[in-house]
N, C-alpha and C positions, 0 to 999 in steps of 0.2 A: 558644662557645655561639652567637654570632651567625652563624657559618658553618654550624653544624649545623641551625639552625632552618629555613632555607629548604629544606634537603635533606629534612628531616622533612615539611615542608609538601608538597613535590613528591611524596614517596613516598605521602603520604596521598591526594593527588589521583589518583595513578596507581592506587592500591588501590581507591578509590571508582569510578573509571572502569572498571576491570576487573570490579568487582562489577556495575555497571550493564549492561555488555556481556554478562556471564554471565547476568544475569536476562533480558535480551532473547532470548538464545539458548535459555534454559530455557523461556520462553513459546512459542517456535517449536516446540521439541521436544514440549512438552506438547500443543500443538494437533495436531501430526502423530500423536501417540499416540492422541488421542481420535478422530481421523478414520480410524484403521485399521479400526474396526468397519464403518462404511458401505461402505468399499472392499472389505472382506471379503464383505459382503452383495451388493455389485455383482458380485463374481466368482461367488458362489454362484448368482445369478440369471441372469447372462448367459454364464457360462463363460469370460469374458475374464480372463486372468490377468495380462496386461501392466500394467494400472493398479495392481494391488496390489503387483506386484514393484517398479515404479517408486517407489511410496509407501514400501515397506519399506526400499528402498535409501536413499532420502532420509532417512528416520527413523534408520537405522543410522549413516549418515555424520554426521548432526547430533549424535547421542548420542556418537559417537566424538570429534568435534571438541570437544565440551564436556568430555569426560572426560580427554583426554590432551594438551591443548594446551601445557601447561607444558614449557618446554625444547625444544619442537619448533616452529620457525617456521612451517612449512606449516600445521600444525594450529591455531596461534595465529591466523593470517590467516583460516583457514576459520571459526574460532570468532567472530572479530570481525565477519565479514561474513555469518554464518549466516542471519539473517533475510532478507537480500536475495538470497542465493544460493538458498535454498529457496523464496523467494516465488513465482517463476514456476511452479515445480512445484505449489505449493499452489493457485495460481489455475487452472492447466490441469485438475487433478484434480477441481475443483469440478463439472465437467460430470457426472462419475460419482457424486460424493457426493450431489448434488442429486437425481439420478435414483434412487439407492438409498434415500434417505430418503423420497422420494415426497410431499413437502409440496406443497400446492396452490399453483400460481403465481398471484401476486396482482396481475396487471396491471389487472384490472377495478377493484380497490380503489384502485390508484395513479391511474388515470384519473379516478376519482371525486374524489380529493383534488385532482387537477390542475384539474378543472372548478370546484371551490370556490375555489381560490386565484387562478386566472387567467381572464381573459375568453375566451380561446381556448386551444387546445392548442399551446403554443409549439414543441414538437418537430415539428409538422406545418406550422405557419404562419410560423415565423420565417424560414426560408430562402426560401420563395416571395415574401415581402415585401421581401427584401434580396437581389435578384438581381444581385450585383456579383461578378464573377469574382475580382478581386483580394482582396476581403474573404473570399470563400469559401476561396481558397487560403491566405490568412493564418491563418484560423481552423483549417483542417485541418492546417496546419503546426504550429500551437501544440498541437493534439491529438497529433500524431505525436511531439512533443518530450517526451512524458510520461516516458519512461525516462531521458532526459537530466536532467530536473528532479529525479528521485528519486535517481539514482546519482551524478551529477557532484558536487553539493555535499559529500556525505560523503566522496567519493574525494579531493577537494581537502583536506579536513580531515585525512584519514588520511595522505596523503603529506607533509603539513606537520607531522605528529606532534602535532596538536592533539587528543589522545586524549579529553580530557574532553568537548569539544564534539562529537566524533565519537560518543562513547557516548550522549550526550543525543539526538542526531539518530537514531541507530539504535533506541533505545528508543521514541522517539515514532513512528517508522515502523512498528515492530513492533506497537505498540498499535493504530494505526489500521488496519493490514492485518488484524490478528486480529479486530477488531470488524466489519470489512466481510465477511470470509470467513465468520464465524459467522452474520451476517445473511443471507448468500446461501444458506447451507445450510438455515436454518430458515424463511426468508421469501423464497423465490425470486421474482424479477420478471424477465420476459424483456426488456422494453424495446421501444420502438417499432420499432427496426430489424428485430427478429425478427417482429413482427406485421404491419407495413405496408411494411417496407423503409426504406432510408435516406431522409433528407429530399431534396426536389427542389432541391438546391443547384446552382449553376453548376459544371459539370464541368471538371476540370483535372488535371494529372499528380499533384499532391499529394493531391487528393481520391481519385483512383483508387488511389494507393498505400495510403492509409489504409483504404479499403474492402477491398482485397486482404488487407491485414494482419489486419483484423477477421475476414474470412471464414476465414482459416486458424487464427487463434489465440484467438478469443473463446470464452467458455464461456456457454452459454445459462442464464439464470436469475440473472445477476450484475449486474443493472442498479441495484438499490436497496440502499444508497445508492451513488452513483458513487465507486468507489475511485480513478478517475482524478482526480476533483475532491478527494476527501478527502486523498489522499497528496500532491497538488500543494499544497494549503493547508498541510499539515504541513511540506513542504519549504520553502515560502515563509516560514513563521513561524520555522523553525529557521535558515534562511539569513539572514533579517533580524536574528536574535538574534546569530549568530556570525560572519557575513560580510556586513555591511550593504551594501557596494557591489554584490556579486553578488546579494544579497537583493532589491534593487530590480528587477533584471532578471528574477529568478525570479518575483517577485510579478506583474510585468506579464504574463509568459508564462502563469502560473497563472490569471490573470484571463481571458485570451483562451481558454485551454483550457476553463475553466468554461462560457463562452458557446458554445464549439465543440461541447461534448457535446450541447447542445440544438439548436444550429443545424444540425448534421449529422444530427440524428434518431437519435443513438445512445442518448440517455437522455431520460426525461421531465424537465421542469423541476424537479419535486419531487426527483428523484434528485440533481440538482446542488445544490439548496438544502440538502438534508439532508447531502450530502457536505461542503459548507462548514461546517455546524454540527458535524459529526462530526470534521472535521479540527481545528477549534478546541478541542473537548472533549478530543481525544486529546493535543493539545499541552499543555493545562492539566493533564490527568491525568499525563502524563509528568513535568511539573515537580514535582508532588506526590510521585510515585514516586521520583524522584531524591533528593528531600529525605529521604524515609524510608530509602532505601538508604544514603545518606551518614551519616545519624544512626546507623543500625545498625552501620556500620563503625566509627564513633568509639566506640560503646559496647563493641564487641569489643576494640578497641585498648586502651581504658581498663581493661577486665577483665584483659587480658593483662599 
């Protein structure tokens, strides 16, 4: 009995982790399913079929990974990583979703909030007041490290077979990205970079790389809240929880990234502030969701 108990406990943990990962994947597929309509409308309006084809292919692959992963290692890996595999596609297609839905862009409202909260517009005044090349390059490097902050910590958990912690991280990232993407679709904000250009920060190779990257890959209307900040906060909280030593580094970079979004003129300060709050709320929400999913699993096991 003493030997069997740990095995049962480990099996229960694996089952709960698999359920949490499946739930995160289901949320991603559900989001993709809902967004099929605006992409269909975009095709009807513009005649461009490629965005809809890309979307439907992503939706089909996600549904396939969720449905046939068992006994198939490639599909299992795809299912485990589904939210972060599909995430870049979800972000890119927001440019077409926002255009199709036709919501009014809310920059004027955001600037009014900014004026009430801050004595000046930080996205326009912070860089000119801090004309230090080394600082500019450091902040832009932190901004460029965004994908490393999001992908590296869960990858380390995955290769170390810490499945429960990986599942928790993946669910939290799924929640925060889903909240951001829905906000962009319904409440688009362009951000200062689109309206007045990037901030007058000292120029350097890192800054030029970041600007070129944004020019090629950013979607207009996705400023509020800052998904860079929200996802980085989530990554910092999860990494502090599960990998404390790495978490200290991730937290420092996330803090610099938060400042960089405003210093570089990529976001209003309100975008960053709400991004921090949203990241914290997503982390708390994921904790509660994990508890519910684990409880549901124990009830099913008891019934069986």
